C-alpha positions in Angstrom: -15.8 21.4 -13.5 -16.4 18.3 -11.3 -14.3 17.5 -8.3 -12.9 14.5 -10.2 -11.7 16.7 -13.0 -10.2 19.0 -10.3 -8.3 16.0 -9.0 -6.9 15.0 -12.4 -5.7 18.5 -12.9 -3.4 18.1 -10.0 -1.1 15.8 -11.8 1.4 18.1 -12.6 4.4 16.1 -12.9 6.5 15.9 -16.1 5.2 13.7 -18.8 6.6 10.2 -19.1 6.1 9.2 -15.3 4.9 5.7 -15.3 6.4 4.7 -11.9 3.5 5.2 -9.4 3.8 1.7 -7.9 7.3 2.9 -6.8 6.8 6.5 -5.7 4.2 9.2 -6.2 5.4 12.6 -6.8 3.8 14.9 -4.2 0.5 16.5 -5.1 0.1 20.2 -5.1 -2.1 20.2 -2.2 0.2 18.1 -0.1 3.1 20.5 -1.0 1.0 23.4 -0.1 -0.2 22.2 3.4 3.1 20.7 4.6 4.7 24.1 3.8 1.9 25.8 5.8 2.4 23.3 8.8 6.2 23.7 8.7 5.7 27.5 9.1 3.6 26.9 12.1 5.9 24.4 13.6 8.6 27.1 13.1 6.8 29.5 15.6 7.3 27.2 18.6 3.9 28.6 20.0 2.0 26.0 21.9 -1.2 27.1 20.0 0.8 26.4 16.6 2.0 23.1 17.6 -1.5 22.1 18.9 -3.1 23.2 15.5 -0.7 20.8 13.5 -1.0 18.1 16.0 -4.8 17.9 15.0 -3.6 16.4 11.7 -3.1 13.2 13.6 -6.9 12.9 14.5 -7.8 14.1 10.8 -5.7 11.3 9.3 -7.3 8.8 11.4 -10.8 9.8 10.4 -10.1 10.1 6.9 -8.3 6.7 6.6 -11.3 5.1 8.8 -13.8 6.7 6.3 -12.1 4.8 3.4 -11.8 1.5 5.5 -15.3 1.5 6.6 -13.8 1.5 10.3 -13.8 3.7 13.4 -11.1 6.3 13.7 -10.1 4.6 17.1 -9.1 1.6 15.0 -6.5 3.5 13.0 -3.0 4.2 14.1 -0.5 6.4 12.3 2.8 4.6 11.5 6.1 5.7 10.1 5.8 3.1 7.4 3.5 0.2 6.4 6.5 -2.2 7.6 6.1 -0.9 11.1 2.2 -1.6 11.0 3.0 -5.1 9.9 5.5 -5.4 12.4 3.0 -4.6 15.2 0.8 -7.2 13.9 3.2 -10.1 13.2 5.5 -9.7 16.3 2.5 -10.1 18.6 1.1 -13.2 17.2 1.4 -17.0 17.7 0.9 -20.1 15.9 1.4 -20.7 12.1 1.2 -17.5 9.9 0.9 -18.5 6.0 2.7 -16.2 3.5 3.7 -16.4 0.1 7.5 -16.6 -0.6 7.3 -14.0 -3.2 5.9 -11.3 -1.0 7.5 -8.0 -0.8 10.2 -8.0 2.0 7.9 -5.7 4.2 5.8 -9.1 4.7 8.3 -11.9 4.2 11.2 -10.4 5.9 9.0 -9.0 8.9 7.3 -12.5 9.3 10.6 -14.3 9.3 12.2 -12.0 11.8 9.2 -12.1 14.1 9.1 -15.9 14.0 12.8 -15.9 14.9 12.2 -13.5 17.9 9.2 -15.7 19.1 11.3 -18.7 20.3 9.0 -21.3 18.6 5.7 -19.4 19.5 5.2 -18.2 16.0 6.2 -20.1 12.7 5.9 -18.9 9.3 4.3 -21.4 6.8 5.4 -20.6 3.4 3.6 -21.2 0.3 5.0 -20.9 -3.4 2.0 -20.9 -5.9 3.1 -21.9 -9.5 2.0 -18.5 -10.8 3.0 -16.7 -7.7 -0.7 -15.6 -7.0 -1.9 -16.1 -3.5 -5.4 -17.5 -4.4 -8.0 -19.2 -1.9 -6.9 -22.6 -3.5 -3.2 -21.8 -2.9 -3.9 -21.0 0.8 -6.3 -23.9 1.3 -3.6 -26.3 0.8 -1.6 -24.8 3.6 -4.5 -24.7 6.1 -4.8 -26.7 9.4 -5.6 -26.2 13.1 -2.2 -24.5 13.7 -2.8 -21.7 11.5 -3.9 -18.7 13.2 -3.4 -15.9 10.2 -2.7 -15.3 6.7 -0.6 -12.1 5.7 -0.8 -11.1 2.2 -0.3 -8.0 -0.1 -3.8 -7.0 -1.5 -1.9 -6.2 -5.0 1.1 -8.0 -5.7 4.0 -5.6 -6.4 5.6 -7.8 -9.3 2.6 -8.7 -11.3 -0.1 -6.4 -10.1 -2.4 -9.5 -9.1 -5.2 -8.4 -7.0 -6.2 -10.9 -4.3 -9.8 -11.7 -3.5 -10.2 -10.5 -0.1 -13.6 -11.7 0.4 -12.9 -15.2 -0.7 -9.9 -15.3 1.5 -11.8 -14.0 4.5 -14.4 -16.8 3.9 -11.8 -19.4 3.6 -10.0 -18.4 6.8 -13.2 -18.3 8.8 -13.7 -16.3 12.0 -11.0 -18.1 14.0 -8.0 -16.9 11.8 -6.7 -13.4 11.0 -6.5 -11.9 7.6 -3.4 -9.4 7.6 -3.3 -7.1 4.5 -0.4 -4.8 3.1 -2.5 -2.4 1.1 0.3 -0.4 -0.2 -0.5 -0.9 -3.8 -4.3 -0.5 -3.5 -5.5 1.7 -0.8 -7.1 4.8 -2.3 -7.1 3.5 -5.9 -9.5 0.6 -5.5 -12.9 0.2 -4.0 -12.6 -2.7 -1.5 -14.6 -3.9 1.2 -11.6 -3.5 3.9 -13.8 -5.0 6.7 -12.8 -8.4 5.4 -9.3 -7.9 6.9 -8.5 -7.8 10.6 -5.3 -5.8 9.8 -4.8 -3.1 7.1 -1.4 -1.6 6.6 -0.9 1.1 4.0 1.4 4.1 3.1 1.0 7.2 1.3 4.0 7.7 -0.6 3.0 5.9 -3.8 -0.7 6.2 -5.1 -1.6 9.0 -2.4 1.1 11.1 -3.3 1.7 11.9 0.4 5.4 11.2 0.6 7.3 8.9 3.0 6.3 8.5 6.5 2.6 8.9 5.8 1.7 5.4 6.8 -1.1 3.8 8.8 -2.3 0.5 10.1 -5.8 -0.3 11.3 -6.6 -3.0 13.9 -10.1 -4.5 14.3 -11.4 -5.5 17.6 -10.7 -9.4 16.6 -7.2 -8.4 15.9 -6.8 -6.7 19.3 -8.0 -9.8 21.0 -5.4 -11.8 19.3 -2.4 -9.8 18.7 -0.3 -9.2 21.7 1.0 -5.3 21.7 4.6 -6.5 22.2 6.1 -3.4 20.7 3.9 -1.0 22.5 5.5 2.3 23.5 4.9 5.5 25.4 1.7 6.2 23.3 0.0 3.0 23.8 -0.3 2.7 27.4 -3.3 3.2 29.8 -1.5 6.3 31.3 -3.1 9.6 30.6 0.1 11.7 30.7 3.7 11.4 31.5 4.4 8.5 34.0 7.4 7.7 36.2 8.2 5.2 38.8 5.6 2.8 37.1 4.9 0.9 34.0 1.4 1.1 32.9 -0.1 -1.7 30.9 -0.8 -1.4 27.2 -4.2 0.1 26.4 -7.0 -2.0 25.1 -7.3 0.4 22.0 -5.6 0.0 18.6 -3.2 2.8 20.1 -1.6 -0.2 21.9 0.3 -0.9 18.6 2.3 2.5 18.5 5.5 3.3 19.7 5.7 7.2 20.2 4.0 10.3 19.0 3.4 10.3 15.0 5.2 13.1 13.0 2.7 15.4 12.7 4.0 16.6 9.3 3.7 13.3 7.9 0.2 12.8 9.4 -0.8 16.0 7.7 0.6 14.8 4.3 -1.5 11.4 4.9 -4.5 13.4 5.9 -4.4 15.5 2.5 -3.7 12.7 0.5 -6.7 10.7 1.6 -8.9 13.6 1.7 -8.2 14.4 -2.1 -8.7 10.8 -3.2 -12.1 10.7 -0.9 -13.4 14.0 -2.5 -12.4 12.9 -6.2 -14.1 9.4 -5.5 -12.4 6.2 -5.2 -14.6 4.5 -7.6 -13.7 7.1 -10.3 -10.3 6.7 -9.5 -10.4 3.1 -10.0 -12.4 3.6 -13.3 -9.9 6.1 -14.8 -6.9 3.9 -13.9 -8.4 0.8 -15.2 -8.9 2.7 -18.5 -5.1 3.7 -18.4 -3.8 0.2 -17.7 -6.1 -1.0 -20.6 -4.3 1.6 -22.8 -0.9 0.0 -21.7 -1.9 -3.7 -22.2 -3.1 -2.6 -25.7 0.2 -0.9 -26.6 2.0 -3.9 -25.4 -0.2 -6.3 -27.2 0.2 -4.3 -30.4 3.9 -4.2 -30.1 4.1 -7.9 -29.3 5.5 -7.7 -25.9 4.4 -10.2 -23.3 2.4 -9.3 -20.2 2.4 -11.3 -17.1 0.0 -9.1 -15.3 -3.8 -10.1 -15.1 -6.2 -8.9 -17.7 -9.4 -8.9 -15.8 -10.1 -5.6 -14.0 -11.3 -7.4 -11.0 -7.8 -9.1 -10.8 -5.6 -6.1 -11.1 -4.9 -2.5 -9.9 -2.3 0.0 -11.4 0.6 -2.3 -12.4 1.4 -3.9 -15.8 4.4 -6.2 -15.8 6.1 -6.4 -19.3 8.0 -9.6 -19.9 10.2 -8.7 -22.9 13.0 -11.0 -24.3 15.4 -8.2 -23.6 14.3 -6.5 -20.5 17.5 -4.3 -19.8 17.4 -3.1 -23.3 13.7 -2.2 -23.2 14.3 -0.4 -19.9 17.2 1.5 -21.3 15.0 2.5 -24.5 12.0 3.9 -22.2 14.6 5.8 -20.2 16.2 7.3 -23.1 12.6 8.3 -24.2 12.0 10.2 -21.0 9.8 7.6 -19.5 10.1 6.4 -15.9 9.4 2.8 -15.0 10.9 0.3 -12.7 13.0 -2.6 -14.4 13.4 -5.5 -11.9 14.9 -9.1 -13.3 13.2 -10.3 -16.2 10.3 -7.7 -16.3 9.8 -4.1 -16.6 7.0 -2.6 -14.5 4.9 0.2 -16.0 2.4 1.8 -13.5 0.2 4.6 -14.5 -2.3 6.6 -12.4 -5.8 7.9 -12.9 -4.2 11.2 -13.8 -1.7 9.9 -16.4 -2.4 11.7 -19.6 -2.7 10.7 -23.2 0.8 12.3 -23.9 2.5 9.9 -21.5 0.8 6.9 -22.9 1.7 8.2 -26.5 5.4 8.6 -25.4 5.4 4.9 -24.5 3.8 3.8 -27.7 6.3 6.0 -29.7 9.4 4.8 -27.7 8.6 1.1 -28.4 8.4 2.0 -32.2 11.3 4.3 -32.5 13.8 1.9 -30.7 12.7 -1.2 -32.5 10.1 -3.0 -30.7 10.6 -6.1 -32.3 13.9 -6.8 -30.3 11.7 -6.8 -27.3 9.3 -9.5 -28.2 9.4 -13.0 -27.3 10.5 -15.2 -30.3 
């Protein structure tokens, strides 16, 4: 059996789970390792604490490997929002962002601008289709713009931005800050196009809450002031008193305190499993499962507002039925777990979603009268 087949076999959640864009049930290997690490921490022995502490470096190395960067550029964060805060609170000038971004982006940018006393301003764009394309960004560009912050994959529709095109548009004098929560580990991407990449392992990596990271390129470190730098982000080599050391020049300047070693371990295992299975293979199988969801929706006459082209999507399919609440209730009654939000129902399979779950989706739409969900 191949490593990829081994990976698929680890998807042991109950049939009907199509909510990976919201939360990823912890993988068996993550659960096993965290229990083992917790036992070590239960001893209190310095050697045991040091052993679990090695998880931090392991996570940095594994994340860096997938990002195409150096381990020293990667920081372990409590959440992706914390990583975005480290980036945005240290900026000045005008920062472009879409008004439809997840609050991790939009709220953080707004609060950072308010705290800057005019040094940082948010330049909001609202594309007609909600998609942050190069054309939409170009309309807002001028000499005052210092950065663009964007979700690699839109949480509402699953639209995948073109990082390479955005990088080319911004040029070398502006930063590209990317929220990769909905894409890291499931999409092959040239992450070096971005100056800051913030991600979290609690969705597609199946590593649980608290397993986040943020990477900061050399260019980012030159231009982002480490205003939220804490005890772990200084030039001091140990505990300091009666002095206030300066922030270090490394990416660790964008950290506040020691990471949760259990969370770092979960992140390390989640990333390791995806690396060993192969991100390209995961992306390919996920694309097939998304194709299957799209085919079911089309066959049942349900409108879809997500992209069709594989190059413009990830793992999210947003359905736009005439009666979204009724459709959501029907799916829930059939044992399917999805996210219903406003006028859409978000269906999010993973590479390990089996044919039985997809059949449940098809059967549910049939059994509960799919014709009432379609647009007239």
